[in-house]
Structure formats: structure tokens, C-alpha cells
C-alpha positions in Angstrom: 8.8 -11.4 0.8 7.5 -8.2 2.2 4.0 -7.2 1.3 4.8 -3.5 1.8 6.8 -3.7 -1.4 3.6 -4.4 -3.3 2.1 -1.2 -2.1 5.2 0.9 -3.2 5.2 -0.9 -6.6 1.5 -0.2 -7.1 2.0 3.5 -6.4 4.9 3.7 -8.9 2.7 2.0 -11.5 0.0 4.5 -10.8 2.7 7.2 -11.1 3.8 6.0 -14.5 0.3 5.8 -15.8 -0.5 9.4 -14.9 2.9 10.9 -15.8 3.1 13.4 -18.7 6.3 11.6 -19.7 4.5 8.2 -20.0 1.7 9.8 -22.0 4.3 11.5 -24.2 2.2 14.6 -24.7 5.2 16.9 -24.6 8.6 16.6 -26.2 10.9 18.1 -23.6 11.5 18.4 -19.9 11.7 22.1 -20.4 8.1 22.3 -21.6 6.9 20.2 -18.7 8.8 22.3 -16.2 7.3 25.5 -17.7 3.8 24.1 -17.2 4.8 23.0 -13.6 6.1 26.5 -12.9 2.7 27.9 -13.9 0.9 25.6 -11.5 -0.1 22.6 -13.7 -0.6 19.8 -11.1 0.1 16.9 -13.5 3.3 18.6 -14.7 4.4 19.2 -11.1 3.8 15.6 -10.3 5.7 14.5 -13.5 8.7 16.7 -12.5 8.7 15.0 -9.1 8.6 11.6 -10.7 11.3 12.6 -13.2 13.7 13.6 -10.3 12.8 10.4 -8.4 13.8 8.3 -11.4 17.1 10.3 -11.3 17.5 9.3 -7.6 17.2 13.0 -6.7 14.8 12.6 -3.8 15.3 16.2 -2.6 14.0 17.8 -5.8 11.4 15.0 -6.2 10.0 15.9 -2.8 9.8 19.6 -3.7 7.7 18.9 -6.8 5.6 16.2 -5.1 4.7 18.7 -2.4 3.6 21.3 -4.9 1.3 18.6 -6.6 0.2 17.2 -3.2 -1.0 20.6 -2.1 -3.2 20.7 -5.1 -4.7 17.3 -4.2 -2.7 14.9 -6.5 -3.3 11.7 -4.6 -0.2 9.8 -5.9 2.0 12.8 -5.1 0.5 12.8 -1.6 1.4 9.2 -1.2 4.9 9.5 -2.5 5.6 12.6 -0.4 4.3 10.9 2.7 6.6 7.9 1.9 9.6 10.3 1.7 8.8 11.9 5.0 8.3 8.4 6.5 11.7 7.2 5.3 13.6 10.5 5.4 14.3 10.4 1.6 15.1 13.9 0.3 13.5 15.5 3.4 14.2 15.3 7.1 12.3 12.3 8.4 9.1 13.5 10.0 6.5 10.8 10.9 3.7 13.3 11.8 4.0 14.9 8.4 4.1 11.5 6.8 0.9 10.7 8.7 -0.7 13.9 7.6 -0.1 13.3 3.9 -1.0 9.6 4.0 -4.3 10.7 5.6 -5.0 13.2 2.9 -4.5 10.6 0.2 -6.5 8.0 2.1 -9.4 10.4 2.4 -9.4 10.5 -1.4 -10.2 6.7 -1.3 -6.8 5.5 -2.4 -6.8 1.9 -1.2 -3.0 1.6 -1.0 -2.6 4.7 1.2 -5.5 3.5 3.4 -3.5 0.4 4.3 -0.4 2.6 5.1 -2.6 5.0 7.2 -4.1 2.0 9.1 -0.6 0.7 9.8 0.4 4.0 11.3 -2.7 4.0 13.5 -2.1 0.4 14.5 1.5 1.0 15.5 1.3 4.6 16.7 3.6 6.0 14.1 3.3 9.7 13.6 0.0 9.7 15.6 -1.4 8.3 18.8 -2.0 4.5 18.6 -5.7 3.8 17.8 -6.6 0.2 17.0 -10.2 1.1 16.2 -9.2 3.7 13.6 -6.7 1.2 12.2 -9.4 -1.4 11.7 -11.7 1.2 10.1 -9.1 2.1 7.5 -8.1 -1.5 6.9 -11.7 -2.3 6.3 -12.1 0.6 3.8 -9.2 -0.6 1.9 -10.2 -4.3 2.1 -13.7 -3.5 0.8 -12.0 -1.9 -2.3 -10.1 -5.2 -2.8 -6.7 -4.6 -1.2 -5.3 -8.1 -0.4 -2.9 -6.6 2.1 -5.7 -5.0 4.1 -7.8 -8.2 3.8 -4.9 -10.3 5.2 -4.2 -7.9 8.1 -7.9 -7.9 9.0 -7.8 -11.7 9.0 -4.9 -11.5 11.5 -6.6 -8.9 13.7 -9.8 -11.0 14.0 -7.8 -14.2 14.5 -5.9 -12.7 17.4 -8.6 -10.4 18.8 -6.2 -7.4 18.5 -8.3 -4.4 19.4 -11.5 -6.1 18.5 -13.3 -9.2 19.8 -11.7 -12.4 18.5 -13.8 -14.0 15.7 -12.2 -16.9 13.8 -15.1 -17.1 11.3 -14.5 -13.5 10.2 -10.8 -14.1 10.2 -11.3 -17.0 7.8 -13.5 -14.9 5.5 -10.9 -12.2 5.2 -8.0 -14.6 4.8 -10.0 -16.4 2.1 -10.5 -13.1 0.2 -6.8 -12.3 0.4 -5.8 -15.8 -0.5 -8.0 -15.7 -3.6 -5.8 -12.8 -4.8 -2.6 -14.9 -4.1 -1.5 -12.9 -1.1 1.3 -15.2 0.2 0.8 -14.7 3.9 -2.9 -15.2 3.6 -2.3 -18.4 1.6 -0.2 -19.7 4.4 -2.6 -18.6 7.1 -5.6 -20.2 5.3 -3.7 -23.4 4.9 -3.0 -23.5 8.6 -6.7 -22.8 9.4 -7.9 -25.8 7.3 -5.1 -28.0 8.7 -6.0 -27.3 12.3 -9.8 -26.8 11.8 -9.8 -23.2 13.0 -13.1 -21.6 12.1 -13.8 -24.3 9.6 -14.0 -28.0 9.4 -10.6 -29.6 9.3 -9.8 -30.4 5.7 -6.3 -31.6 4.8 -7.0 -31.5 1.0 -7.8 -27.8 1.2 -4.9 -27.3 3.6 -2.5 -28.8 1.1 -4.2 -26.9 -1.8 -3.6 -23.5 -0.2 -0.1 -24.6 1.0 0.8 -25.4 -2.6 -0.5 -22.0 -3.7 1.7 -20.4 -1.0 4.8 -22.3 -2.2 4.1 -21.2 -5.8 4.0 -17.6 -4.7 7.2 -17.5 -2.6 9.1 -19.5 -5.3 7.9 -17.3 -8.2 10.7 -14.6 -7.9 13.3 -17.4 -7.9 11.8 -19.0 -11.0 11.7 -15.6 -12.8 15.4 -15.1 -12.1 16.5 -18.5 -13.5 
């Protein structure tokens, strides 16, 4: 299970919730395109999302860019993602970084994690662990379990910051309470080994069971 999939799914849910098509305010694609052609940002985003649903990433990116330039945060995220993956546009990690940063600066917690990842790994920008930690923290403080888990790992390993097992435990606990599978596994291990907390096999088993529930959930749903 890849946690990055959760971020993409969250963005698409956000897209659906703000799309003119989802709101059914207009009857036809032609009406929405007319609004988009006249600069309506939500219509421009909706055109992009429409083309994305048709697997037409090139036209989707064209409309996302128009909406992104007007500050539409989900369009900025999805455009950045296309530049990162080379979908509908020539792959360009610096441009991906630029658009992720614009969305992150609008306080979008999902994009903040992606931006932190790029700083952490030096993708599209110079590697900067301090800035990565800053953006993970912004996202984690807003409730992103992905960011909380990653901060837990950073503090546990002392990656770009002084090692602090107690803080690692705190962040892993926050993420685990949201059923983040990797955090559940990490927290179970910490209780089992007594890392940053008194050894407690009952709690270790409790969190391990939660972890197993999460990783088995997709298989149970497909039965």
C-alpha cells in the first residue's frame, strides 16, 4: 500500500466537490466551456477535470494551467502532478515544484506534503531537509497523517534534525490514531522494543492488530 495514493485520491475528491459538473449548475459542456473561455476559474478547472476523466491529459493540463494561474488550488496541485509525472505535458520537475509550492502556500495540506517530499529528496529544487521538515510540520499540524508519519520517521532517525524518540513517538501516535498503516506498524514496534516509551506488549499487539486490519482492508472489500 502506497500512502502517496491517498494524497492523489484526496485531491480528486476535492476536485469532484468543486466541479461545476458535480454541482450540476449547468446542463451542458458547451455552457461550461463558454464560461471557461470567458475566464471563469471554476469553469476552467471543471473543463480540466472533464478532460482528465476522458484520459485526455494534454487538454486537461491546458485548462488546469488556466485555472492555476488564477489561483485555483486544486488545479495547481493537479497541474503540478502532471508536470511531475509527464502526463499531458513534458515532464518538468522544476515546474512541478513551482506549482506545488503555490498550492502549498495556500495552506493545502496535501500539497504541503508533496512539497516537503520534493525538498527532502531534492526533486525539482535543491535538497533542503530543514524546509522539508517545516512543510511536513505545517501539514501535520493541519491533520495530515502522511506528514505526521513522516515527521515521526525523521525524528526517529535524526534525519536533518536532532534525533528525538519521544517526539517521534508523539507524531507516530497522531498518525496511528488516524489509521495510517505505516505509523501503526512503527508504533507497534516502538512499544514492543520500548523505544521512547515503556515496553508494553499489550499495546504493541493492539497497534499491530490495527495495522493488519488496515493492510487487509482492500482484500476484504474485493471479496
